[in-house]
C-alpha angles and dihedrals in degrees: 000000000000128000133175113246116233129223133070097277094047100047094115103042134081126215117226125196112210133179119225131183111248092248093052091046091051091051092047091048091051093049091050092048094048092048094045092239137108132263088247091055091049092049091047092051091048092049093048091051091047093050092048090051094048093046089060094061116100092213091064092047090052092050091048090052090053092048090049090053090051091050091050091048092050092046091051091050091050092048090050091049092050092047091049092048101041107010100072120124128217093282090061097244120121116259092226100046096141122071116257120260119240091258093051090046090055090052090048091051092059093046090036093067087089089057092073113114089218093063 
């Protein structure tokens, strides 16, 4: 579960609820106490180290490239559908009937980042 914290100082953080076995929680609490930090700080440091490690793997980069291609393909299909639905001129033919060139697709990708339903 993830929720956005409210308040002016928490506007850019998310709160996560995690479940830990009692033994793992006890170990984490002890580590935090011995280091003079908090459980949250220890979890954050572990997550940052994990993400840095995973980002260095070529397999993840390859998967990310494939996902990016899928996103671009979906965005192009949605743009085409919108242009077909709303972009027709008086003669009834769509204004964007021809497929975009690679250079126009690159421009659309930058502007298309707002097209994401997750934004």
